[in-house]
N, C-alpha and C positions, 0 to 999 in steps of 0.2 A: 504495499499498500504507501500511495506519497504524500509521503509528509508531511511535503512542502505544501498538497494539494487542503489537507486538511486545515494546517496553517490558515492557509488562502481564506476557506470558507467560512473560518471561525472569526479571522479578523475582518470578512464583509457582512455576516451576522452582527455581529459586534460593535458595530461600526453606530455612531449616536448613541451611547451608551458608556459610560463610567469605566465599563467591564474592558477588562486586557486577555492579548495573549500572553503568557510569561516565556512558556517553555510545550513544544509539541517533539514527542520519541517517542520511536516503535522498537519493538524486539523483533532479532527475525523471525517469529514464530507468527508477526501480525497482530500483534497485543499496544494497541497507538494510545498513549496516554498524553492526552492535552491539559494543561496547567493553565487554568485564567485565576486575575486578580480582580477589584476592582478597587477606584479612591472611593467607595464607601465599606460597601460587602456585597459579597456572592452570596447568593443564596442558593439551595439543593434547585429548587425551580428552575431557577436560571443555569444551573448547572443540566436538568435533564433535557430544556427544551432546547440547549444548545448542542444535547446530543443528539436528538430526535434529528437537528435540523442538517448535521453534517449527514446523518443515514440516508437523509433521502438523496444525498450524490453521489450515491455508493450504490452497488449490486452485490448484494451479499450472497448470491447464488455462485456470480463471477467471482468473489473474492473473498477468500474466508477471514474476517478480522475481529477482533473484540477494541471495542472503543470505548476512556474512561475519562471522562468530564472530573474534573476534580479544581475546586478551589485552589491558594496555592497557601497552604498549611500557617496558624503562628509557629514559630519556632524554626521555620524551614528558611534556608538564604535568601538572601534579597538577590536578585540577578538583575534587575532592572532600573534604569535610575528614577523612572516611575512609584514605583517600591521605594525608595527610600524617600524621596519625596513626601510621598502619604506621612509617615511616619517623624518626620519633621519634630523636632518638639518631646519623642519618643524616648525611651531608653534604650541602648545599641550596644549588640558587641560585637567584637569587629577582632577579627584575626588576620594579623599582619604578615606579607611573605615571612621575613623574616626570623618567624615563629612571634612574634610578642601580642598578647590577647587585653586588648581596652575594653573597660565596661565606662561606657558614659553617657549623655543626651547629643543625640544629632541636631546639628545648630541647624546647619544645610546644606544641601547637593545639590551640584550642577556638572554641567558635561565634565570636565573637569576631573571632582571627587566630592569628598564629603568633611566636612566640619564637625567635629566631637570633640565636646566641653567632659573634661572629668578632674578628680582632686588626685595628685599621683604626690607619692613623699620623693622629696626633694632635698640633695646635701644643699644646706649653710651653711657660709663660710664664717666661720669664726663659731660656730655651734656644733656639739657634740652629733646631735640626735638629728635626723633628718625630720624633716616638717611638712604638712600639708600642705600644698599649694594650689590652688583652682589653675588651668591649663586647656585653654581652645586650642588645638591645632587641627590643619587643614590635612590629609591624606588624599593622593590621588589614586584614584582606582589601581590602578598598576599594583601598588603596594598592597592593595587588597586581596588576599586570600579568601576572606569568607566574612559574611555580615547577616547580622539577623537580629530584629524586636526581641531585647530583651523583656522576660516576665517575670518578675520577684513574686517567688509564690508564700513568701513570709506576711 
């Protein structure tokens, strides 16, 4: 099954809504997974409706396939700039390509990268102990291995 065609149909169906395609993938056994997200929220009915609309473009007698349409889950890695923009002001967990993990607040997101604010312990000249200092840093997307919205269950 042509994943690009599935993605194209999904994007046509979602045009004019606040929903968008995050990812579309297929296994060798034709199990297609379409992940969508929204600037507000994705309902089960929206996923079912999109699945039915995509099914009308393919003939299951000609090609055997399985189609799963799902919303991007909480805690899933962010993949698109639009997903980052949706959670500006929220807590975010970022793993940098150098292995450093940062937990902070997403202050901004644009085509170049993201800006995060967080508290970190910094060595202060003339003092024995490190002190907490509020830090605001911008990281280009090339330095980000993965990022996801952070949910504190405490």
